[in-house]
C-alpha positions as CSV (number, residue, x, y, z in Angstrom):
1,M,189.3,17.6,-21.8
2,S,191.6,17.6,-24.9
3,I,191.4,20.3,-27.5
4,N,190.4,19.2,-31.0
5,P,193.0,20.9,-33.3
6,F,190.7,20.9,-36.3
7,E,187.9,22.5,-34.3
8,M,190.4,25.1,-33.2
9,A,191.4,25.8,-36.8
10,K,187.8,26.2,-37.8
11,K,187.2,28.7,-34.9
12,Q,190.3,30.6,-36.1
13,I,188.6,30.8,-39.5
14,D,185.4,32.2,-37.9
15,I,187.4,34.9,-36.2
16,V,189.3,35.9,-39.3
17,A,186.2,35.8,-41.4
18,E,184.4,38.2,-39.1
19,V,187.3,40.6,-39.0
20,M,187.6,40.5,-42.8
21,D,183.8,40.5,-43.4
22,L,184.4,37.4,-45.5
23,D,181.7,36.1,-47.8
24,P,179.9,33.3,-45.8
25,N,180.3,30.9,-48.8
26,I,184.1,31.4,-48.8
27,K,184.1,30.8,-45.0
28,K,182.2,27.5,-45.5
29,F,184.7,26.5,-48.2
30,L,187.7,27.2,-45.9
31,K,186.3,25.2,-43.0
32,R,186.2,21.9,-44.9
33,V,189.0,19.6,-46.2
34,E,189.1,18.6,-49.8
35,R,190.1,15.0,-49.2
36,S,191.0,12.7,-46.3
37,L,192.3,9.2,-46.6
38,I,192.7,6.7,-43.7
39,V,194.9,3.7,-44.4
40,S,196.0,0.6,-42.5
41,I,199.7,-0.1,-42.8
42,P,200.8,-3.6,-42.1
43,I,204.5,-4.1,-41.8
44,M,206.8,-7.0,-41.0
45,M,208.8,-6.2,-37.8
46,D,212.4,-7.3,-37.5
47,D,211.3,-10.1,-35.1
48,G,209.0,-11.6,-37.8
49,T,205.7,-10.4,-36.4
50,V,203.3,-8.2,-38.3
51,K,202.1,-5.0,-36.8
52,I,199.3,-2.8,-38.3
53,F,199.6,0.9,-38.0
54,E,197.1,3.6,-38.9
55,G,197.9,6.5,-41.3
56,F,196.3,9.6,-42.7
57,R,196.7,11.9,-45.7
58,V,194.7,15.1,-45.9
59,H,194.4,17.7,-48.6
60,H,192.9,20.8,-47.2
61,S,193.0,22.7,-50.6
62,T,194.7,22.2,-53.9
63,I,193.1,25.2,-55.6
64,R,196.3,27.2,-55.7
65,G,198.4,24.2,-56.7
66,P,199.7,20.8,-55.3
67,G,199.3,20.3,-51.6
68,K,202.4,21.1,-49.6
69,G,202.9,19.3,-46.3
70,G,205.0,16.7,-44.7
71,L,204.5,13.5,-42.7
72,R,204.2,13.3,-38.9
73,Y,205.1,10.2,-37.1
74,S,203.6,10.3,-33.6
75,L,201.9,7.8,-31.4
76,G,199.1,10.3,-30.6
77,V,198.5,11.7,-34.1
78,T,194.8,11.9,-35.0
79,L,192.9,12.6,-38.2
80,D,191.7,15.9,-36.8
81,E,195.3,16.9,-36.0
82,V,196.3,16.1,-39.5
83,K,193.3,18.1,-40.9
84,A,194.3,21.1,-38.8
85,L,197.9,20.9,-39.9
86,A,196.8,20.7,-43.6
87,T,194.5,23.7,-43.0
88,W,197.3,25.7,-41.5
89,M,199.6,24.8,-44.3
90,T,197.0,26.2,-46.8
91,W,197.1,29.5,-44.9
92,K,200.9,29.6,-44.9
93,T,201.3,28.9,-48.6
94,S,198.5,31.4,-49.4
95,L,200.0,34.2,-47.2
96,L,203.4,33.7,-49.0
97,N,201.6,33.7,-52.3
98,L,203.0,30.4,-53.2
99,P,201.4,28.3,-56.0
100,L,200.7,25.5,-53.5
101,G,197.9,24.3,-51.4
102,G,197.9,22.6,-48.0
103,A,198.3,18.9,-47.2
104,K,199.7,16.8,-44.3
105,G,200.2,13.2,-43.4
106,G,200.4,11.3,-40.2
107,V,201.2,7.8,-39.0
108,C,200.3,6.6,-35.5
109,V,203.6,5.2,-34.3
110,D,206.4,6.0,-31.9
111,P,209.3,6.2,-34.5
112,F,211.9,5.9,-31.8
113,K,210.7,2.4,-31.0
114,L,211.2,1.2,-34.6
115,S,214.5,0.1,-36.1
116,K,215.7,2.1,-39.2
117,K,214.6,-0.8,-41.4
118,E,211.2,-1.0,-39.8
119,L,210.7,2.8,-40.2
120,E,211.8,2.4,-43.8
121,R,209.3,-0.4,-44.4
122,L,206.5,1.6,-42.7
123,T,207.2,4.7,-44.8
124,R,207.4,2.7,-48.1
125,R,204.1,0.9,-47.3
126,F,202.4,4.1,-46.2
127,T,203.5,5.7,-49.5
128,A,202.1,2.7,-51.5
129,E,198.8,3.0,-49.6
130,I,198.4,6.7,-50.5
131,I,199.9,6.6,-54.0
132,N,196.6,7.4,-55.8
133,I,196.4,10.8,-54.1
134,I,200.0,11.9,-54.2
135,G,202.3,13.1,-57.0
136,P,203.9,16.2,-58.4
137,D,200.6,17.6,-59.7
138,I,198.5,17.0,-56.6
139,D,200.6,16.6,-53.5
């Protein structure tokens, strides 16, 4: 049985909310993500074939400012993992009192099996697919 990272993050919120006697409405708010985007990313491989990869971009919260968070290339990355990482990034930026929220991206791929050019094409296409939810004022 595998552990769902986003469920784990929500359980952590439950624990902290109880210790802090947090308002239940704030707890509900913290346990959801603001926005999730799933994209298909077709790219031309060096051998002329086309492969389609799946990618995710999640904003947990942008209340304090643009979402901060990188991009994970991993064959096993899931939407729930990206949601958890975005949630944890919100906590990190908040604890440091930074004017940023939490975000994260993921692409289902083994980056070590791609050439440099294939990885560049994948990254550029992923960026094009999520362009409407990224930028200096939001992510």
